[in-house]
C-alpha positions in Angstrom: 90.3 52.7 -135.0 89.3 49.2 -133.8 90.8 48.6 -130.3 91.5 45.6 -127.9 88.4 43.2 -126.5 86.0 44.9 -124.6 83.2 43.4 -122.4 80.0 45.8 -121.7 77.6 44.5 -118.9 74.2 46.7 -118.9 73.3 48.0 -122.3 70.3 50.0 -121.4 70.0 53.7 -122.8 73.6 54.8 -121.6 75.5 51.3 -122.1 73.3 51.0 -125.3 74.7 54.3 -126.6 78.4 53.2 -125.5 78.1 49.7 -127.1 77.1 51.4 -130.5 79.8 53.8 -130.4 82.4 51.5 -130.0 81.2 49.3 -132.6 80.8 52.3 -134.9 84.8 52.5 -134.4 85.5 49.0 -135.2 86.0 48.0 -131.8 83.3 44.9 -131.4 82.3 45.0 -128.1 80.9 41.9 -126.5 77.6 42.6 -124.9 75.4 41.5 -122.1 72.1 42.5 -120.3 69.3 41.0 -118.5 67.3 41.7 -121.1 68.1 39.8 -124.3 66.2 41.8 -126.5 68.7 44.8 -125.7 71.7 42.7 -126.6 69.8 41.5 -129.8 69.2 45.0 -131.2 72.8 45.9 -130.8 74.2 43.1 -133.0 73.3 44.8 -136.2 75.8 47.8 -135.0 78.5 45.3 -134.8 78.6 44.0 -131.4 79.2 40.7 -130.3 76.5 38.8 -127.9 78.4 35.7 -126.6 76.5 33.0 -125.0 79.1 32.7 -122.0 80.0 36.4 -121.0 81.9 35.4 -118.2 84.6 33.6 -120.9 84.4 36.7 -122.9 85.3 39.0 -120.3 88.0 36.7 -119.2 89.7 37.2 -122.7 89.0 41.0 -122.7 91.2 43.9 -121.7 88.4 45.8 -119.9 85.0 45.2 -118.6 82.5 48.1 -118.6 79.7 47.8 -116.0 76.8 50.3 -117.0 74.1 49.1 -114.8 71.6 51.1 -112.4 73.1 51.0 -109.1 75.6 49.6 -106.4 73.3 46.5 -105.9 73.1 45.4 -109.6 77.2 46.3 -109.9 77.8 43.9 -106.7 75.8 41.3 -108.3 77.4 41.6 -112.1 80.9 41.2 -110.4 80.4 39.2 -107.1 76.8 37.2 -107.5 76.2 33.7 -108.2 77.1 34.1 -111.7 79.8 37.0 -111.0 82.3 38.1 -113.6 85.1 39.0 -110.9 86.6 35.5 -109.9 86.8 34.9 -114.1 89.0 38.0 -114.5 93.1 37.9 -114.6 95.0 39.8 -112.8 95.8 43.4 -114.8 92.2 43.1 -116.3 90.4 46.5 -115.7 86.9 47.2 -114.7 85.2 50.5 -115.3 82.5 51.4 -112.9 80.1 53.5 -114.6 77.0 53.9 -112.5 76.2 56.4 -110.3 77.0 54.9 -107.0 78.4 56.1 -103.5 81.9 56.6 -103.3 81.9 53.9 -100.3 80.5 51.4 -102.6 83.1 52.3 -105.3 85.9 52.0 -102.9 84.8 48.7 -101.4 83.9 47.0 -104.9 87.5 48.1 -106.0 89.1 46.6 -102.7 87.3 43.3 -103.6 88.8 43.2 -107.0 91.9 44.2 -106.2 92.7 41.1 -104.0 92.6 39.4 -107.3 94.9 42.1 -108.8 91.9 43.6 -111.0 92.3 46.8 -111.5 89.4 49.4 -111.0 88.7 52.8 -112.8 85.6 54.8 -111.2 84.2 56.3 -114.6 80.8 57.5 -114.0 79.3 59.4 -117.1 76.9 62.0 -117.9 75.0 63.5 -121.0 72.5 61.0 -121.9 72.2 58.4 -124.7 72.4 60.6 -127.8 75.8 62.0 -126.4 77.0 58.3 -125.6 76.3 57.5 -129.3 78.1 60.5 -130.4 80.9 60.3 -128.3 80.6 63.6 -126.6 79.3 62.6 -123.1 81.2 63.6 -120.1 83.3 60.9 -118.8 84.7 61.6 -114.8 87.5 58.9 -114.4 89.6 58.5 -111.0 92.1 55.6 -110.6 95.4 54.3 -110.5 98.1 55.5 -113.0 98.2 51.9 -114.3 94.2 51.6 -115.1 94.6 54.8 -116.9 97.2 53.8 -119.2 95.7 50.5 -119.7 92.4 52.0 -121.0 93.4 55.6 -122.2 92.7 54.7 -125.7 89.2 52.9 -124.5 88.4 56.1 -122.8 89.3 58.3 -125.8 86.9 56.2 -128.0 84.3 56.3 -125.7 84.1 60.4 -125.8 86.0 63.3 -126.6 85.1 64.7 -122.9 87.2 62.6 -120.5 88.1 64.2 -117.3 91.2 62.5 -115.3 89.5 63.5 -111.8 92.6 62.1 -109.8 94.1 58.7 -109.1 91.8 57.8 -106.2 89.0 55.5 -106.4 86.0 57.4 -105.4 86.7 60.6 -106.5 84.6 59.7 -109.7 81.8 59.1 -108.2 82.1 62.2 -105.7 82.3 64.4 -108.7 79.6 62.9 -110.6 77.3 63.3 -107.1 78.2 66.8 -107.3 77.1 67.1 -110.8 74.0 65.3 -110.4 73.0 67.5 -107.5 73.3 70.4 -109.4 71.4 68.8 -112.5 68.6 67.9 -110.3 68.4 71.2 -108.8 68.4 73.0 -112.0 65.9 70.5 -113.5 63.4 71.2 -110.7 64.1 74.9 -111.0 63.2 74.5 -114.7 60.1 72.9 -114.4 58.9 75.5 -111.7 59.6 78.4 -113.9 57.7 76.7 -116.6 54.9 75.6 -114.1 54.8 79.2 -113.2 54.9 80.5 -116.8 51.8 78.4 -117.4 49.9 79.6 -114.4 50.6 83.3 -115.3 49.1 82.6 -119.0 52.3 82.7 -121.1 53.5 80.2 -123.6 55.4 77.4 -122.4 57.3 77.2 -125.6 58.2 80.8 -126.2 59.0 81.5 -122.7 61.6 78.4 -122.9 63.2 80.0 -125.9 63.8 83.2 -123.9 65.0 81.1 -121.1 67.2 79.1 -123.6 69.0 82.5 -124.4 69.2 84.3 -121.2 70.5 83.7 -117.8 68.0 81.0 -116.5 69.3 78.7 -118.8 70.9 75.4 -118.1 71.3 72.1 -120.4 69.0 70.0 -118.5 66.4 72.4 -118.0 66.3 73.1 -122.1 66.4 69.5 -122.9 64.1 68.4 -120.7 61.5 71.1 -120.7 61.7 71.0 -124.4 60.6 67.5 -124.4 57.9 68.2 -121.6 56.0 70.8 -123.9 56.2 68.6 -127.1 54.7 66.0 -125.0 57.4 63.8 -125.5 57.9 61.7 -122.3 58.9 58.1 -123.6 61.4 57.2 -120.7 65.3 58.1 -121.3 65.9 59.2 -117.9 63.8 57.6 -115.5 62.6 59.4 -112.4 64.0 57.2 -110.1 67.6 58.0 -111.1 67.7 61.7 -110.0 65.9 60.7 -107.0 68.4 58.1 -106.1 71.4 60.3 -107.2 70.4 63.4 -105.2 69.5 61.1 -102.2 73.3 59.9 -102.8 74.7 63.3 -103.1 73.1 64.5 -99.6 74.4 61.6 -97.9 77.8 62.3 -99.3 77.3 65.9 -98.1 76.2 64.7 -94.5 79.4 62.6 -94.3 81.3 65.7 -95.1 79.7 67.8 -92.6 77.9 70.3 -95.2 74.3 71.3 -95.6 73.2 73.6 -98.4 70.0 75.3 -99.1 68.8 73.9 -102.3 69.9 70.4 -102.6 67.5 68.6 -100.1 64.4 70.5 -101.4 65.2 69.4 -105.0 65.7 65.8 -103.8 62.2 66.0 -102.0 60.4 66.9 -105.3 61.8 64.0 -106.7 61.2 61.7 -104.2 57.5 63.2 -104.2 57.1 62.2 -107.6 58.4 58.8 -107.4 55.7 58.2 -104.5 53.0 59.9 -106.9 53.8 57.4 -109.3 56.1 58.6 -111.6 58.9 56.3 -111.0 59.0 54.7 -114.6 58.5 58.2 -116.3 61.1 60.3 -117.9 62.1 63.0 -115.7 60.9 65.9 -118.2 57.4 64.7 -116.7 58.1 66.8 -113.5 56.8 69.7 -115.5 53.1 68.0 -115.2 53.8 66.7 -111.7 54.5 70.7 -110.3 51.7 71.9 -113.0 49.3 69.7 -110.7 
């Protein structure tokens, strides 16, 4: 199911999974990352590693940006070696990082000045689901951009949600999702820390929770790894610290205050200050035990 030329910038956990997914379907995406080792590791899967990523992007139909935050996104597109001014009119940029809706809107406006289209396309599900093509893609943007990239989106995932034609609504949806993910993860870690204090077997307790009313996907996934001592970084603590903070910013902008989001965000912030920034967020269990 080979498709059209695609460029992918940022091949960490999620971007790397997406690159492998496309390569497995014969798309042969051109990939780029500040860490050359990540690019080299993907070549055996069938990706391309062009020396000049700007030239590759200029010949692509779409560029997927899968970096960490708004600052990195702006640097990729508009920095000293930015791609934006190389992109032809009609090219589509897919913005996959979790960033503030206002940042998505302003980036899309700048790209639009040269006729480049934007799809606001944050994702969720982790690197395994990115490789398998089952992650969630929350897509917002104009009909022309959607039509140009529909085959790419369906190649990337079987779970593509068309949110609206308004750039920024993908980001808003992702922030709502990640606020709940943060709340669920803090809740799961708190419950397992309590189970430990009560003298219960953590693994057996998690088995019960996973089949009962306390179950959440992120809670089961992260606590299972925490109990096994598998804390190799897949989703760094800083990510949900950032995402829950952005969600609270969006809530304040909308005039909404809830009872749980702020508390969960504060726990991630405390964990980061305690030196766990580069740790997997499953380490929240040990943090709360202490």
